[in-house]
C-alpha positions, 0 to 999 in steps of 0.5 A: 453735548460732548461726553467723556471724562472732564478734567480740570481744564474742562470745568471752567469752560463748562461753568462759564456756559452754565447760564446759557445751558440753564437758560436753554433748559429752563423751558425744558423740552417740548411737550409730548417728549415721548413722541420725539426721536431719541436723538432729537430729544437728547439734543434738546436736553444737551446730552447723549447716550453716554450720559452727562459730565459730572460738572454739568450734572452739578449745574443742573442739580442746582437749577432743577433741584433734587429728584424728590417730591416736596419734603415730608419732614417735620419742617424747620424749627420755626414751622414746628413751633408755629404748628403748636399753636394750631391746636383749637384748644390753644387758640381758644385760650389765646382768645380767652387771654385776649378777652381778659386783657380787653376787660381789664384782667391783664394779670389773669391774661399774663398768667394764662399766656405764660402757661400756654407758651410753656406748654407749647414749648414743651410740646415743641421740644419733644416733637422737633427732636423726634422729627430730627431723629427720624430724618437721620434714620431715613437717611440710612435707607436712601435709595441708589441708582446707576447712571452714566456719568463721564461715560462710565456707570456710577452709583448715586443717590436717586435724589441727585439724578437730573434731566439729561442723565442716562439711567441704567435699569434692571429687574427689581429697580424702582424707576426714579425718573420720567423718561424715554427708553434708549435701548432695552432687552426683554424690558417689562414694567409694572405700572399699576401705581399709575394706571391700575393695570395688574400685569406688567407691560412691555417697553421698548425704544421708539416713538409714541403718538403725541396724544397717547395716554400714560398706558399707551406710551410704550417707549416711556417710563415713569417715576414710581413704577418698577422693573419686572424683568429685563434691562434698559437704558433710559434718558431722564426727561422729568424729575422731582415735582415735574414727574407724572407721579408727583401730580398724583402723589397726594392721592396715592398718599391718601390711599395708604390704609389707616393703621389700627394705631392711627384709627385708635388715636382718631376714635379717642380724639372723638371721644374726648371731644364729645365729653369736652363739648358737653362739659364746656357747654353745660358748665358755662351756661349753668354758671351764667344762670347762677349769675356768675361773672361772664368772663370768669365763667367762660375762662373756667369752662375753657380751662376745664376743657383744657384740663380734660383734654390730653393736649400733649398727646400728639407730642407724647405719641411723636416722642414715644414712636421716635424713641421706639424707632431709635431703639429699633434702629439700634437693634437693626430695624429701620422704621420707614413709617412711624405708625407701622411700629404699632402694627409690628407690635400687633402682629400675630402671624408672620409669613416669610420665605425660607431663604436667608430667614429660616436658612443661612442664606449663603447658598453654595453649589453642592454639585453639577450632575448629568441626567444619570446623576453622575458628577459632570464637568460639562454641566458645570461649565455650561452652568458657569457660562450661563451664570457669569455672562447673564446681565439681568436679575442678580440672584444668589444662585448665579453667585453660588455657581460663579464662585463654586470650585472648578477645574480652571475652566477657560471661559475666554474661548466663549463669546456671548451672543445674546440672552433671554433674562429670567422672568417669573412666568418662564422661570428660566434664564437663557444665554447664547454663546459661541465657542472658538469653533464657531459652534453656538449653544443656547444654555438654559437653566431654571426650575426643573419642571419649567426647563423640561417644558422647553425640552424635546430630548435628553443629553446623555453620554450617547448623545441625544435621546428623545424625551419620553415618559420613562426619561421624565420619570427618571428625572422626576425621581432624582429631583424628588430624592434630592429635594427630600434631602434638602437640596434646591435643584435646578435643571439645565438644558442646551440647544446647538445652533449654527450662524444664528444672529440673535436669540429670543425666548422663542428659541427655548424649544426642542432643547436637550435636558443636560443635567441638574444643579444642586444647591445647599442652604442649611437651616440658620443656627438658632432658628429653632430658638427664634421661632420658639421666641416668636411663638412665646410672643403669640406670633405664628410663622407660615412659610410662603415659598416658590420652592418645591414641597419636598425642600420646604417639608425637609426644612420645616422638620429640621427647624421644628415647624409642622411639615404635614399641612402643605398647600401647593400653588397648583392647589391654591389656583383652583380655590375661590377666595372664600375657599382659600379663606377657610383653608389658609389658617390651617396651612403652615407651608405654602409651596411652589407659589407663583408671585401673584399668589403670595398676595392672595395668601396674605389677603386671606389670612388678614380676612381671617382676623390676623394681623399679618406681617410679610417678610420678603426682598424680591420683585415678586414680593412687592404686592404681598408687602403692600397687602400685609398689615406690616411689610418687612424687607431687608436692606439688601432687597431690590428697590421695589421691595424696600419701597413697599415695606414698612420696616427694613431689617439691616440684617436678614435675621428673625432674631432682629425681628423679635427684638423689633417686635418687643420694641414695637410693643414697648412703644405701644404700651408706653403710648397707652400709659399716657392715655390711661393716666390722663383719662383716669385722673383728668376725667374724674377731677374735671367732672368733680370740679364741674359738678362742684362749681354748680353748688359752691358759692365760689369756683372750686379752682380758678382758670389759671389754677386749672391750667397750672395744674394741667401743666404740672401734671403733664411734665412727668408724662414727657418721660413716659417714652423711656419708661420700663415696660413689664415683661407680661406686656410683651408676651402677646400682641396688643391692639386698640380697644376704644370701648375698653378705654371708655370703661377704664376712664369711667371706672377710674373717673368714678373712683376719682370723683368719689375721693374728690367729693370726700376732699370737698367734704373734708375742706368744707365741713372739717377744715371749714376752709374759705374760698382761697384755702379751698382752692389751694388745698384742692389744687394740691390734692388734684396734682397729687392724685394725678401723680399717684395714679401714674404709678398705679395704671402704668403697670398691670401688676402691683406698683412695687413689683414694677419699677418705673424709669428713674426719669419718670419717678424723679419728675413725678416726685419732683412735681409733687414736691413743687405742688406742695411747696407752691402755696408757700412760695412768694409768687403764690398770690399771683395764682390766688394761693394761700399757705395751707395749715399742717392739719389740712396738708395731713388730711390731703395726704391721708385722702391721697393714700386711701385713693391709691389703695382703692385705685389699685383694687379697682385696677385689679378688678377691672383687669381680672373681670376682663380675663374672666370674661374672656375665659368664659367666652372661650369655655362656652364657645361664644365670641364677642365682636373684636371691638368689645373684648377687654384687654389691659389699658385698652389693648384688644387681644386678637385670636390666637394663632392656630 
């Protein structure tokens, strides 16, 4: 294929040949493309090393589809709506309605069908709206890639890459396609996602054997792997669902660890299922043994199950999490995985680098000095050549050097010959240049100790001096002094050559140490207050940095962190896993850390019982981001860090993270409200009705009345996602505790049942109610108590001291009014209701008010009992297993940060 910029005359011809092109490419390329010469492979793909024309790329995009795996969005509106009917409870009710029609109870079936449909519509509107909102948020963090189009480099969405594109890769990129390498430079790729191999592998152009496995294809790269170091141009062969990654994507998805939130929902589902099955089976067979009508008994039993089960829980969770995600987005936090919101709220320990989070992140070069500590124009010139001419990993230090004030040094007289890109083992970057006099100079800069390792001499004013112990000590003293003043110090070395054609890392020997580069990144304004705000929320901060101990200690003192509890990477390397576990909790500054050690630190802190958040944006942060309970990155991070993270900060600011933590805790609190409201009211009511059905000569409620009750009481729950949250619920991390939820449910269930039986006694022995009056009165009282308990359990304090949202309060009072009015409505007889006498209504209201008072007392006792137990364990020094520790509304407290 010819390459070059296509003008308007070229496009009709290209479009005319679209069918032939697609036909030729439909079979794609031969199998084992990694064994084909790159020229032949480019010919089969009808492209070249200069890339595709834009018009040809558009044709291929239409043919092969977007470069993405199968969509994981919620799907079309019809799909989401149909999904509402997959619930076993809904299917059972549909079956029951069909049975009712079969036995001639079409009126009963119509009412059941209408209520089921209304419930599904409510759930659909919430879930579909939440999925659309999340799709909008995902678009804000779509990945980009650099490709050659029309012979020039263009930045496009990753999903627009097609077979035949030439993709430009550099350190930090996630590889977006399967393809072969056209050219590369010190190109190392991490393939652990596919092969499980921990260490990066070297990749270069060439051919591999046709039978070579993924790990042996040294000339090929694969979607989902990441560039560790170096640069390369890759010819895209397979995209989207045709990639190796796609074939194992489902298995990889299954490997994502279950969050505490998802585990809590699952355990709660098991609990409710167990209770529901017991009630349904016992009630059904008991009613059959009492010779009640079979269909009526079946419908009543199923309706009890529906009444007990929080069938709107999936929709409530979706809405609450989506609303939380929107709130967080407005605060500058984009959520990549919804269930990560709960982990963010649960976080009690944050590990972070210092640059950009604790410091301003706007690094500037404060000075270039020779080995004697005197400002040197020559050292600055060498540094600028190294920073400006390198083409590998972009970093703020090179940007600071390039933008530093200088005396108009003319770089045009220098020609770049070669370079050895930075990597995290050498911690050096070398660029070879040739000046106008044809003298070649290899310029190396990097961490001072790593640069010294490559040196055999010192470049001073008198020329070259052998690097001995005295010279090393002088260099080290200057390094320590500047570091203790808060400067980040790099070393710079040179070596001169004559007529050398190419350079490699092997040439970084016997160099001459030439000087120092000092960078300043002052503490971020307000960071001390932000750290205090995190501490006030029960979140400790640990610094994990590759910088030296002196810089880190100086910064810690400046921002209010402890600077005396330090562990270096050298110390860490000597520790066993258990040794690190014992020590990590008591360390505040992890310094001079190698990339692989970050993951070890996070793992040790998690094993010690913390919920760990890790904030990072570099290539070497990806393993730690994966290991952390909540991986946090920034919008400007390298691809591999962004993809490893659970949430993305649009601004690298801990203040943004504080707001995100608050939003995460609000989301969790509101989710727990629905569960608490449902379990506290529904459990008692359904148990009471099940018991009453065994002793009354009639059913306490008809199946259609139970379903209507459940439908009405669920309506206010739709507003829980936007409810106000008390400040005390934001002060510490929140966690699931299914054992406490069970105690909560039983305690409030018993209270509810006591008042249910009091209502039964009032209706039977005081009001002498007939069956229809009893059922109507019990329906009204049941709805009112379920609405009343909403205002009790939604807060830890007195209800009048915690204002609910207007929507929640409005819906609750509105539904309460509807429940009282329904018996007097023209359609009341459809549901078997009759008007209630005023004395009966007054008695029901009195019972409801007394129920509210007793429920408030029960709540206070339950929470105070949990707090006293916690204080008692703390005093005696004993610790219960975490799952048994009580906490408000099922939220399990973790240990405090040391």
